[in-house]
C-alpha positions as CSV (number, residue, x, y, z in Angstrom):
1,X,-0.1,0.0,0.0
2,X,1.3,3.4,-0.9
3,X,2.3,5.8,1.9
4,X,-0.4,8.4,2.8
5,X,0.3,11.8,1.1
6,X,-0.5,14.6,3.4
7,X,0.3,18.3,2.9
8,X,-0.5,21.2,5.2
9,X,1.6,24.2,4.8
10,X,1.8,25.2,1.1
11,X,4.4,27.8,-0.2
12,X,3.0,29.5,-3.2
13,X,5.5,30.4,-6.1
14,X,3.0,31.8,-8.6
15,X,-0.2,31.1,-10.6
16,X,0.7,29.3,-13.8
17,X,-2.5,29.2,-15.9
18,X,-6.2,29.8,-15.6
19,X,-8.7,28.0,-17.9
20,X,-12.5,28.2,-18.3
21,X,-13.8,24.8,-19.6
22,X,-17.1,23.9,-21.1
23,X,-19.4,22.2,-18.7
24,X,-20.7,20.1,-21.6
25,X,-17.5,18.5,-22.7
26,X,-14.5,20.1,-20.8
27,X,-13.3,21.8,-24.1
28,X,-11.4,25.1,-23.5
29,X,-13.4,28.2,-23.7
30,X,-10.7,30.6,-22.9
31,X,-7.4,30.6,-21.0
32,X,-4.8,33.0,-19.6
33,X,-1.2,32.3,-18.6
34,X,0.1,35.6,-17.3
35,X,-2.0,35.8,-14.1
36,X,-0.9,38.3,-11.5
37,X,-2.5,39.2,-8.1
38,X,-4.8,36.2,-8.0
39,X,-7.1,36.4,-5.1
40,X,-10.0,34.3,-3.8
41,X,-12.7,36.1,-1.8
42,X,-15.2,34.1,0.3
43,X,-17.9,35.6,2.4
44,X,-21.0,34.6,4.3
45,X,-24.3,36.3,4.4
46,X,-25.9,36.2,8.0
47,X,-29.2,37.1,9.7
48,X,-29.5,38.2,13.3
49,X,-32.3,37.2,15.6
50,X,-33.0,40.1,18.0
51,X,-35.1,40.5,21.2
52,X,-37.7,43.1,21.8
53,X,-35.1,45.8,22.3
54,X,-33.3,45.0,19.0
55,X,-30.3,43.3,20.7
56,X,-28.9,40.4,18.8
57,X,-29.3,37.2,20.5
58,X,-28.3,34.7,17.7
59,X,-26.7,34.8,14.3
60,X,-27.8,32.4,11.5
61,X,-25.7,31.7,8.4
62,X,-27.8,32.1,5.2
63,X,-25.6,32.0,2.1
64,X,-22.0,31.9,1.0
65,X,-20.4,33.8,-1.9
66,X,-17.1,32.9,-3.6
67,X,-15.3,35.2,-6.1
68,X,-11.9,34.9,-7.8
69,X,-10.2,38.0,-9.1
70,X,-6.9,38.5,-10.9
71,X,-5.1,40.4,-13.6
72,X,-3.5,39.1,-16.7
73,X,-0.1,40.9,-17.0
74,X,-0.6,41.2,-20.8
75,X,-3.7,42.3,-22.8
76,X,-5.4,39.1,-23.8
77,X,-7.8,39.0,-26.7
78,X,-9.3,35.7,-25.8
79,X,-10.2,37.0,-22.3
80,X,-11.4,40.2,-23.8
81,X,-13.8,38.3,-26.1
82,X,-15.0,36.0,-23.3
83,X,-15.7,39.1,-21.1
84,X,-17.9,40.4,-24.0
85,X,-19.6,37.1,-24.6
86,X,-18.3,36.8,-28.0
87,X,-15.3,35.1,-29.8
88,X,-12.2,36.4,-31.4
89,X,-12.6,37.0,-35.1
90,X,-9.7,35.9,-37.4
91,X,-9.6,37.2,-40.8
92,X,-9.1,34.9,-43.9
93,X,-9.1,35.5,-47.6
94,X,-12.7,34.5,-47.6
95,X,-13.8,36.5,-44.5
96,X,-11.9,39.7,-44.5
97,X,-12.1,42.2,-41.6
98,X,-12.8,45.9,-42.1
99,X,-10.0,47.8,-40.4
100,X,-9.1,51.5,-40.3
101,X,-5.6,52.9,-40.9
102,X,-4.1,56.3,-40.2
103,X,-1.4,56.5,-42.9
104,X,1.4,59.0,-43.2
105,X,3.0,59.5,-46.5
106,X,6.1,61.7,-47.3
107,X,5.8,63.7,-50.4
108,X,8.9,63.2,-52.6
109,X,7.5,64.8,-55.8
110,X,4.5,67.2,-55.7
111,X,3.8,66.6,-59.4
112,X,3.5,62.9,-59.0
113,X,0.7,60.8,-57.4
114,X,1.1,59.3,-54.0
115,X,0.3,55.6,-53.4
116,X,-1.6,54.3,-50.4
117,X,-0.5,51.1,-48.6
118,X,-4.0,49.5,-49.0
119,X,-7.0,49.9,-51.2
120,X,-9.7,51.9,-49.5
121,X,-13.1,50.6,-49.3
122,X,-14.6,53.9,-50.3
123,X,-13.5,57.2,-51.9
124,X,-11.3,59.2,-49.6
125,X,-13.0,62.4,-48.6
126,X,-10.1,64.4,-47.1
127,X,-6.4,64.5,-46.4
128,X,-4.2,66.7,-44.2
129,X,-0.7,68.0,-44.1
130,X,0.9,67.2,-40.7
131,X,2.5,70.0,-38.8
132,X,5.9,69.6,-37.2
133,X,4.4,68.5,-33.9
134,X,2.4,65.9,-35.8
135,X,-0.9,67.6,-35.3
136,X,-3.3,68.0,-38.3
137,X,-2.6,71.0,-40.5
138,X,-4.2,72.2,-43.7
139,X,-7.1,70.2,-44.9
140,X,-7.8,69.3,-48.6
141,X,-11.0,67.8,-49.9
142,X,-11.7,65.4,-52.8
143,X,-12.8,67.0,-56.0
144,X,-13.3,66.2,-59.6
145,X,-9.9,67.5,-60.5
146,X,-6.8,68.7,-58.7
147,X,-6.7,72.3,-57.6
148,X,-5.2,74.5,-54.9
149,X,-7.7,73.3,-52.4
150,X,-8.6,69.7,-53.8
151,X,-7.0,66.5,-54.5
152,X,-8.4,63.6,-56.6
153,X,-9.1,60.0,-55.5
154,X,-11.4,57.5,-57.1
155,X,-13.0,54.4,-55.6
156,X,-11.0,51.2,-55.7
157,X,-7.8,53.1,-56.3
158,X,-4.7,53.3,-54.2
159,X,-3.5,56.5,-55.8
160,X,-4.1,60.1,-54.8
161,X,-3.4,63.0,-57.1
162,X,-2.1,65.9,-54.9
163,X,-3.5,69.5,-54.9
164,X,-1.7,71.8,-57.3
165,X,-0.5,74.1,-54.4
166,X,-0.2,74.1,-50.7
167,X,2.0,71.0,-50.4
168,X,5.7,70.9,-50.9
169,X,8.5,68.2,-51.2
170,X,9.1,66.7,-47.7
171,X,5.7,67.4,-46.3
172,X,3.9,64.5,-44.6
173,X,0.4,63.7,-45.8
174,X,-2.1,62.3,-43.3
175,X,-4.8,60.0,-44.7
176,X,-7.4,58.1,-42.9
177,X,-9.5,55.3,-44.5
178,X,-11.0,51.9,-44.1
179,X,-9.8,48.8,-46.0
180,X,-10.5,45.0,-46.0
181,X,-7.8,42.9,-44.5
182,X,-7.2,39.1,-44.6
183,X,-4.5,39.3,-42.0
184,X,-6.3,40.8,-38.9
185,X,-8.1,39.9,-35.7
186,X,-11.0,41.6,-34.1
187,X,-13.2,41.5,-31.0
188,X,-16.6,43.0,-30.6
189,X,-18.6,43.8,-27.6
190,X,-22.3,43.6,-28.5
191,X,-25.2,44.7,-26.4
192,X,-27.0,41.3,-26.6
193,X,-24.0,39.0,-25.7
194,X,-22.8,38.0,-22.2
195,X,-20.1,35.8,-20.8
196,X,-20.7,32.0,-20.8
197,X,-20.6,30.0,-17.6
198,X,-18.3,27.1,-17.3
199,X,-15.8,25.3,-15.0
200,X,-12.8,27.5,-14.0
201,X,-9.5,25.8,-13.1
202,X,-6.5,27.7,-11.9
203,X,-3.1,26.0,-11.7
204,X,-0.7,27.2,-9.0
205,X,2.9,26.3,-8.6
206,X,4.3,25.9,-5.1
207,X,6.3,23.8,-2.6
208,X,5.6,21.8,0.5
209,X,7.2,23.8,3.3
210,X,8.9,20.6,4.5
211,X,10.2,19.7,1.0
212,X,11.2,22.8,-0.9
213,X,13.2,20.7,-3.4
214,X,10.0,19.2,-4.9
215,X,7.5,21.3,-6.9
216,X,3.9,20.9,-6.1
217,X,1.0,21.8,-8.4
218,X,-2.3,23.0,-6.8
219,X,-5.6,23.3,-8.6
220,X,-8.3,25.6,-7.6
221,X,-11.5,24.4,-9.1
222,X,-14.9,26.2,-9.5
223,X,-17.3,23.8,-11.1
224,X,-20.0,26.3,-11.8
225,X,-18.3,29.5,-12.6
226,X,-19.3,32.7,-14.3
227,X,-16.9,35.3,-15.7
228,X,-18.4,38.8,-15.1
229,X,-18.8,41.2,-18.0
230,X,-17.4,44.1,-15.8
231,X,-13.8,45.1,-16.6
232,X,-11.5,48.1,-16.9
233,X,-8.8,48.2,-19.5
234,X,-5.9,50.6,-19.2
235,X,-4.2,51.0,-22.7
236,X,-0.7,51.7,-21.3
237,X,2.6,49.7,-21.2
238,X,2.2,49.1,-17.5
239,X,-1.6,48.3,-17.7
240,X,-3.0,44.9,-16.8
241,X,-6.1,43.1,-17.9
242,X,-8.3,42.5,-14.9
243,X,-11.0,39.8,-14.6
244,X,-13.5,38.5,-12.0
245,X,-15.1,35.0,-11.8
246,X,-18.1,34.3,-9.5
247,X,-18.6,30.7,-8.3
248,X,-22.2,29.5,-8.2
249,X,-23.3,26.4,-6.4
250,X,-23.0,23.1,-8.3
251,X,-26.7,23.1,-7.8
252,X,-27.5,19.6,-9.1
253,X,-24.9,17.8,-7.0
254,X,-25.3,16.5,-3.5
255,X,-22.9,18.8,-1.7
256,X,-23.5,21.9,-3.9
257,X,-19.8,22.7,-3.9
258,X,-18.6,26.3,-4.6
259,X,-14.9,25.9,-4.9
260,X,-12.3,23.1,-4.2
261,X,-8.5,23.1,-3.9
262,X,-6.8,19.9,-5.0
263,X,-3.1,19.3,-4.4
264,X,-1.9,15.9,-5.8
265,X,1.3,14.1,-5.4
266,X,2.7,14.0,-8.9
267,X,5.9,11.9,-8.6
């Protein structure tokens, strides 16, 4: 008979990976592997019985709530889509994604046409000359023929005929337009879509306090978990991608478990 494995004090190194699995077939709905500041919050709702003077004489436990929160160190598109209740779109040659572009083009010859990087979906309505501080300067509109105030661009063309004056060699032209890309990804947050419930499993790396030479993996399991649709995103280098998961009862099981921590011996 194998020796009994018993661990009590667990030294945590870091969270390795979190995954939301389908309750139907355990397939992966989304996953993150840059989890920072993982935290489990457990609370109990109570109700007090009071006497005629309002003095509490007994406290009864009514309900438990469990919530896991964390931050992904990197902005994760799969998590972003899950929070929106949608899926990440991946462009192909048959299913292109409409994308905007802010294009800057240096003028090398004012008498020649300038060429755009992509083919615009529609006719370009305006272009600007950038100032030295990269703000928008003089504005020119699309016309039937080039003039001192107008340029020419036709639909389905990548070329722009510059105005006859107001632009000199070395100027930077700013053009904004939409085009169809077969090499892009996109995530939409639609009003009618919400996150899908599933089974959340967090893998944590650690060590037994009495055996720090052997790695131990702990698994935090929420069998009936729901990612919330509430999030704040900070689009900075140091910004993180926060998320919250609420544990609901595994209602159709005997013990109605909220959360479980499993630490197996793996060697």
